[in-house]
N, C-alpha and C positions, 0 to 999 in steps of 0.2 A: 462271511468273508468280505463281501462287497461293502457291508456296513463298516467293518474295520478299516478297509482301504479309504472309505469316504471320510471317516474320522481322522485318519492319518493325514490325508490331503488337506482337510480343514485346519489341522494343527500346524502343518507346514506353511499354509497360507497366512495364518495368524502370526506365526513367528516371522515370516518374511515381511508382512505389513508392519509389525512391531519394529523390526530392524530398520526398515525404510524410515519410519517415523523418528526413530532415535537419531538417524543420520541427519534428517532435516532439522530436528531440534538442536543437534550439536552445531550445525551450520548457523542457525539463528542465534544461538548463545555466543558463538565466536564473533559474529558480526555485531551483536549488541555490546560486546566488550570493546568494539572499535576496530576490529580487523576487517577491512573492506574486502580483502582477497585472501581468505584463509586457504591453506593448502589442503589437499586430500588427506595427507598424513595427519594434519591437525584435526580435521573433521573426524577421521577414524579414531584417533586417540580420545577425543572428547566423547564420542558415541560409544566407546569401548567395544569397537568392532574392528575386524581386520581391514586392511586397505582393499583387499579383494572384495570384501562385502560392499564397500562404497561403490566400486565399479560394477558390481553385480546388479545393484539397484539403479545406478545412474551411469549411463554410457560415458559421460565426461562431466567435467565441472560445470559446463554450461547448463546441462540438464539439471544439475543440482541447484544452480542459481534459479532456474526456471521454476523448480518445485518450491523453492523458498518464496519466490515472487507470487506464485499461485496461492500459497498458504497465507501470505500477508494480505492478498487482495480480499480475503474474507473479512478483514477489518473494515473495509468500506461498506459492507452489508449493513452496518449499524446506521448508515445514512438513509436506509430505506424505512427505518422505524417511522411510523406516522408522526407528523408534527403535532406538538401540543397546541400551537397557535393556529387560528383559522384565517388570519389575514397575512398577506404576502410579506409585510414588514417583519412580523414576528417569525415567519418561516425563514426569511433571509437571515435574521439574527441567529436562529437555530442552526441554519446551514453553516454560518461562519463558525459558531461554537463547535459543531461536529467536525468540520474540516480541520480547524486549527488544532484541536486536541488530538485528532488522528495523525496529523502531520508530525506533531511533537513526539508522539509515541513511536511512530514508524521511521523517524528521521535516519537513524543509522542503517536500517534495512533498505530504505529507499535510496540512500546514497550509494550503498553497495550494489544494488540492482542497476542503478543508473550508470555506474562505472563499467558495467559489463553489457549494457543494453546494446551498444553498437555492434557487438559480436554475437548477439543471441536473438534469433528470430522469435523465439518463444517469449522472451522478455519484452521485445518490441511489440508483439501482438497484445500482450497483457497490458502494457502501458497505453497503447492506443484504445483498447477496450475500456480501461478505467477513465481515460480522458473523455471519451465519448459519453460515458455514463454520467460523469460529473457535469459536463456541459448541458446534457439533456435535462438533468435534474434541476440545474440552476434555471434554465430557460422555462421549465414548467412552473416555477413559483413566481417568476417576475411578471408584472403586468405587461401587456402588449407594447405600451409606449416605451418601455425600457428594453424588453427582449428584441423588439424590432429596430431599435436604435443601435446600429452596428458599433459606433464608438463607445456608447455606454455599456452595452453588453460585453464587448471584448475587453474593455477596461476592468469591469467587475470580475470577469472570468480570470483575467491576469492577476488581479489583486488576491483572489481566492485560490491561487495555485500553490502547489508545494514549492515551486521555485522561488516565489515571492517570500514565502515563510522561511525557507532556508536562507535566503539572502539576509533577511532581517535578523534572524537568530544567529547565523554563523558568521557572515561577513561583516554585518554592521554591529554585531555583538549586543543586540537588544535583549532584554529579559522577555520571558513569555508574556508578562503583563503589558510591557511597552510595545512589543511587536503586535500583540492583539489589538491594542489601542490604535496603532497606526492603521492596520487593515480595516478595522471597524469604522474609523473616522473617514477614511477615503471612500469606502464602499457606500456609507451613508450619504456622503457628499455627492457622489456620482448619481445615486438613486434619486436624491432630491432634485438635482439639476436636470435629470432626464424627464422629470414629470411635468 
């Protein structure tokens, strides 16, 4: 009898987790299509669940945005893959490639999260954690003469930010190739000058 109850509880938990995942996936799909602020009704419809299911799993839309942001932050884990290059210049080039490709892939989601960041403590915390991780990773690969030069380090960090990439791609209308060339040329110039 206890074994049957355990199996039943496990089945309910799996269904609940599956339903929660479907809701987050629906949110991601809507944002990927360009909807920065999808409604709970739209999310429920896309996930093929009732509106009450959305709010059974998420107390409000802010918590759903926070779950989306947490899911997306896993994309940054690829930056922890060991570098192929053993010298700092090669590692800096790999860092640029990793960041820019991640930014391009996550742009619609990051823009949606940023639009809601001011009203969500969870999104603010995840944003701060990601920025701290990015700065520490950058500092760890640069030689001391660059990482200890405040102007050089802060300028490189700015050039390698999502905000710079978004500006080049969205506001200035540059292609991926041209935006990447701008970032790489400026980072390389700063690194050379700081040595």
